[in-house]
C-alpha positions as CSV (number, residue, x, y, z in Angstrom):
1,M,128.1,13.0,-153.9
2,S,126.2,11.7,-150.9
3,A,124.6,8.4,-150.0
4,I,121.3,9.8,-151.2
5,N,122.7,10.6,-154.6
6,G,124.0,7.1,-155.2
7,D,127.7,7.0,-154.2
8,K,127.0,4.4,-151.5
9,S,130.2,2.5,-151.8
10,R,132.4,5.5,-151.0
11,F,130.0,6.7,-148.4
12,N,129.9,3.3,-146.6
13,R,133.7,2.9,-146.8
14,L,134.2,6.3,-145.2
15,R,131.6,5.6,-142.6
16,K,133.3,2.4,-141.6
17,Q,136.7,4.2,-141.4
18,K,135.2,6.8,-139.1
19,I,133.7,4.2,-136.8
20,A,137.0,2.3,-136.7
21,R,138.9,5.5,-135.9
22,R,136.5,6.4,-133.1
23,K,136.8,2.9,-131.7
24,R,140.6,2.9,-131.7
25,T,140.7,6.4,-130.1
26,Q,138.4,5.3,-127.3
27,E,140.5,2.2,-126.7
28,L,143.6,4.3,-126.5
29,V,142.1,6.6,-124.0
30,E,140.8,3.8,-121.9
31,R,144.3,2.1,-121.8
32,A,145.9,5.4,-120.9
33,T,143.6,6.0,-118.0
34,K,143.9,2.4,-116.7
35,S,147.7,2.5,-116.8
36,G,147.7,5.4,-114.4
37,R,150.1,7.4,-116.6
38,R,147.8,10.5,-116.6
39,E,147.4,10.4,-112.9
40,G,151.1,9.9,-112.2
41,T,152.1,12.6,-114.6
42,S,149.7,15.2,-113.2
43,A,150.6,14.4,-109.6
44,G,154.3,14.7,-110.4
45,L,153.7,18.1,-112.0
46,Q,151.7,19.3,-109.0
47,A,154.3,18.2,-106.5
48,R,157.0,20.4,-108.1
49,S,157.4,23.9,-106.7
50,V,158.9,26.8,-108.6
51,P,161.1,29.2,-106.6
52,A,159.8,32.8,-106.7
């Protein structure tokens, strides 16, 4: 069923879950970029050389 067909309680519960999941994901990404882990890791990988 959809919200149009009358199953509004389930629809709204799932909608709120989706919104909360997106918010948590965005916060995680922001924290990861602020901590510098992504930059340090990528810089460390670029600095290594592989003997040919």
